[in-house]
Wavefront OBJ file of the C-alpha trace (Angstrom):
o trace
v -36.167 44.649 -19.106
v -33.143 42.307 -18.578
v -33.594 38.544 -18.860
v -32.867 36.482 -15.755
v -30.648 33.480 -16.622
v -29.994 32.394 -13.023
v -32.122 29.267 -13.536
v -29.360 27.897 -15.814
v -26.999 27.442 -12.851
v -29.280 24.761 -11.439
v -29.379 22.686 -14.638
v -25.760 23.083 -15.724
v -23.561 20.004 -15.116
v -21.614 20.305 -11.874
v -18.028 19.099 -11.564
v -17.872 15.634 -10.021
v -16.398 15.504 -6.561
v -13.780 12.859 -5.884
v -15.114 10.517 -3.205
v -13.219 10.720 0.058
v -11.695 7.343 0.795
v -11.237 6.205 4.355
v -7.938 4.529 5.293
v -8.080 0.750 5.063
v -10.811 0.686 2.411
v -8.679 0.485 -0.735
v -5.670 -1.422 -2.004
v -2.192 -0.272 -2.990
v 0.514 -1.867 -5.125
v 3.603 -2.664 -3.065
v 6.996 -3.685 -4.420
v 9.282 -5.280 -1.838
v 13.019 -5.854 -2.194
v 14.808 -7.933 0.442
v 18.458 -8.890 0.930
v 17.760 -12.509 2.008
v 15.160 -15.192 1.298
v 12.224 -14.599 3.625
v 8.501 -14.678 4.324
v 6.414 -11.612 5.063
v 3.598 -10.955 7.517
v 1.314 -7.927 7.407
v -0.247 -7.081 10.794
v 0.357 -10.632 12.027
v -1.068 -12.418 8.983
v 1.103 -14.211 6.445
v 1.167 -12.773 2.943
v 1.139 -15.772 0.613
v 4.405 -15.053 -1.188
v 7.956 -16.229 -0.669
v 10.543 -13.553 -1.297
v 13.937 -14.241 -2.837
v 17.088 -12.288 -2.038
v 17.712 -9.392 -4.416
v 14.457 -9.800 -6.343
v 11.601 -7.330 -6.385
v 8.341 -8.977 -5.322
v 5.019 -7.288 -6.044
v 1.839 -7.669 -4.018
v -1.312 -5.746 -3.055
v -1.960 -4.569 0.492
v -4.720 -2.462 2.082
v -4.272 1.264 2.562
v -3.399 2.572 6.002
v -0.631 1.981 8.527
v 0.738 -1.537 8.853
v 3.434 -3.501 10.616
v 5.337 -5.607 8.082
v 7.392 -8.436 9.558
v 10.062 -10.217 7.523
v 11.323 -13.622 8.725
v 14.443 -15.118 7.176
v 13.990 -18.636 5.765
v 17.691 -19.411 6.248
v 17.927 -18.205 9.834
v 14.569 -18.272 11.678
v 15.979 -16.171 14.530
v 16.413 -13.168 12.220
v 13.307 -11.009 11.967
v 12.908 -7.412 10.760
v 9.887 -5.210 11.574
v 8.948 -2.228 9.391
v 6.192 0.284 10.113
v 4.736 1.515 6.832
v 1.969 3.884 5.803
v 0.093 3.522 2.520
v -2.220 6.584 2.562
v -3.687 6.553 -0.973
v -5.310 3.623 -2.753
v -4.276 2.796 -6.304
v -0.753 4.147 -5.728
v 2.573 2.307 -5.942
v 4.875 1.979 -2.924
v 8.339 0.489 -2.396
v 9.616 -1.264 0.745
v 13.341 -2.115 0.956
v 14.703 -4.448 3.645
v 18.489 -4.542 4.056
v 18.708 -5.884 7.605
v 17.979 -9.615 7.071
v 21.370 -10.745 5.873
v 23.410 -11.940 8.832
l 1 2 3 4 5 6 7 8 9 10 11 12 13 14 15 16 17 18 19 20 21 22 23 24 25 26 27 28 29 30 31 32 33 34 35 36 37 38 39 40 41 42 43 44 45 46 47 48 49 50 51 52 53 54 55 56 57 58 59 60 61 62 63 64 65 66 67 68 69 70 71 72 73 74 75 76 77 78 79 80 81 82 83 84 85 86 87 88 89 90 91 92 93 94 95 96 97 98 99 100 101 102
């Protein structure tokens, strides 16, 4: 008479499932390079960093789609809008702005 080992499937460790993350619930690392000194807004709120021309500035932003606005400190009439999408938390993203220099 064969031995039934099917009960072992219920007690064996199961592979862990990766939790599904909803957009906007995590943070991403964003590196920003601009061609002129400026300030940045994300969805209408100021990000508390001043960006220098030619330097890479790092910050954290929430996952999801955002409108990034860059306002030149030298010429307040110059503003650049960028639509960005950061789909996965914990990842690194790069945003390059070359339209500020007048």
